[in-house]
C-alpha positions in Angstrom: -37.4 -13.0 9.6 -34.9 -15.7 10.6 -32.6 -14.7 13.4 -29.7 -16.4 15.2 -27.2 -15.4 17.8 -23.9 -16.8 18.8 -22.2 -16.2 22.2 -18.4 -16.5 22.5 -16.8 -17.1 25.8 -13.2 -17.4 27.0 -11.8 -20.2 29.3 -13.0 -18.1 32.3 -16.6 -18.1 30.9 -16.4 -14.4 30.2 -17.8 -13.0 26.9 -14.8 -12.4 24.5 -14.1 -11.1 21.0 -13.0 -13.8 18.6 -9.9 -13.4 16.4 -12.2 -12.7 13.4 -15.9 -11.9 13.0 -18.1 -15.1 12.9 -19.6 -16.0 9.5 -22.9 -17.8 8.7 -24.0 -20.4 6.2 -27.8 -20.8 6.0 -29.5 -23.9 4.5 -33.2 -24.3 3.6 -35.1 -27.6 4.3 -33.9 -29.0 0.9 -30.2 -28.3 2.0 -30.0 -25.5 -0.6 -27.4 -22.9 0.5 -29.3 -19.6 0.7 -26.6 -17.5 2.4 -22.9 -18.3 2.6 -20.0 -16.9 4.4 -22.0 -13.9 5.7 -20.4 -11.9 8.5 -22.5 -11.7 11.6 -23.3 -8.3 13.3 -21.6 -7.4 16.6 -24.2 -6.9 19.3 -21.8 -6.6 22.2 -18.5 -8.2 23.3 -18.7 -11.8 22.4 -22.3 -11.6 21.1 -23.0 -11.7 17.3 -26.3 -11.8 15.5 -27.5 -12.6 12.0 -30.9 -11.9 10.5 -32.3 -13.1 7.1 -35.5 -11.9 5.5 -37.3 -15.1 4.5 -39.3 -14.8 1.4 -43.0 -15.8 1.5 -42.1 -18.2 -1.4 -39.4 -19.9 0.7 -40.0 -23.5 1.6 -41.4 -24.3 5.0 -39.5 -26.8 7.1 -36.3 -27.2 9.1 -33.7 -24.6 8.3 -30.1 -25.0 9.5 -27.5 -22.5 10.5 -23.7 -23.2 10.5 -21.5 -20.5 12.1 -17.7 -20.5 11.7 -15.5 -18.4 13.9 -11.8 -18.0 14.1 -11.0 -18.2 17.8 -7.2 -17.7 17.3 -5.0 -17.2 14.3 -5.4 -20.2 12.1 -7.9 -22.0 14.3 -11.4 -22.0 12.9 -14.3 -23.7 14.7 -17.5 -24.5 12.7 -20.6 -25.0 14.8 -24.1 -26.1 13.9 -25.9 -23.4 15.8 -29.4 -24.6 15.3 -32.2 -25.8 13.2 -35.3 -23.7 13.0 -38.7 -24.8 11.8 -40.0 -22.1 9.4 -43.7 -22.0 8.9 -44.9 -19.3 6.6 -48.4 -17.8 6.5 -49.6 -17.5 2.9 -52.7 -15.9 1.7 -55.1 -18.0 -0.3 
């Protein structure tokens, strides 16, 4: 399972709700888009999470997550949240 979280803070460094739910785009190591514009799950105020069940046939390597969130009406901020090395255990 691939998991990522995003934390959103206001100018006073307090967790805050964005204008709209953040969305995720997930790329595999070949830059194939495997999930697009998926709403994240609210965990608590200002904290959102996304999980993706990685197939055992998925390519190993560096996966990338891009999260976009609308912080105020009409102002969308895209962020590269992280790159994750995915190593899969395969039976022989």
